[in-house]
N, C-alpha and C positions, 0 to 999 in steps of 0.2 A: 504494499500499500504506499502511496506517495506520501501520505501525511506522516507516517511512522519514519520514513526515510529522512523527510525533513526536519522532524523532532530529533532524530539520532544525529544529523548533521550539525544542528544548533547545539545540542546538548549531548556531546559525545560520550560523557560518562554514564549515561543512561543505558541500561542494558535491555535486551529484548524481553526479559522477565519484567522489567520495570514497567515496559509499555504494555505487556499483557495485563498486569495488575491495574494499571491506570485505566484501560479500556474506555477511552474517550471521556474520562471525568477530568474537568479543568482543575478541580480542587485537589485530585489525587496526583495529577501531573505536577501541579505547583509544589506539593508536598514532596515529591520525589525529586524535583529540582533543587528545592531548599536543603533536602538531605544530602544529596550527592555533592553538591557544591558548597555546603556549609554556609549559607547565606541567609539573611533574615527573609521571612515570609514575604514581606512588602517587597523586597528586592526581586524575588523569584517570580512574583505576580507581576511586577513591572517588566521584567524580561519576556514572561508569557505573552503580556498584552502587546508589546513591541513586536514579538514574533508573529502574533495574530495579524498584525497590520500588513505585515510584509508577505506572508504566505498567501498563495491563491488556492482557493478550494475549487476543485473541479465542478462544472456546471451541474452535472448530474446529482452530485452530493447536495449543493445549494438548492436545488429543486425540490429534493427529497425533504429538507429541513424546512421547506415553506418559504425560502427567501428567493428574491429575485436578483 
């Protein structure tokens, strides 16, 4: 999946197991980023939000989510 690859590219310390545990949950992903990189939760959330602004969600996924 492209999203997992993009996440792994941005946060290389995250493992495949981490991404399986996260399973699409923002809060779980932020917790994993925080833990792997030893940063404050606010910093992990800021990094995640910055990443979200730069990543491109495939059209088929955004339509399923009800966005345009």
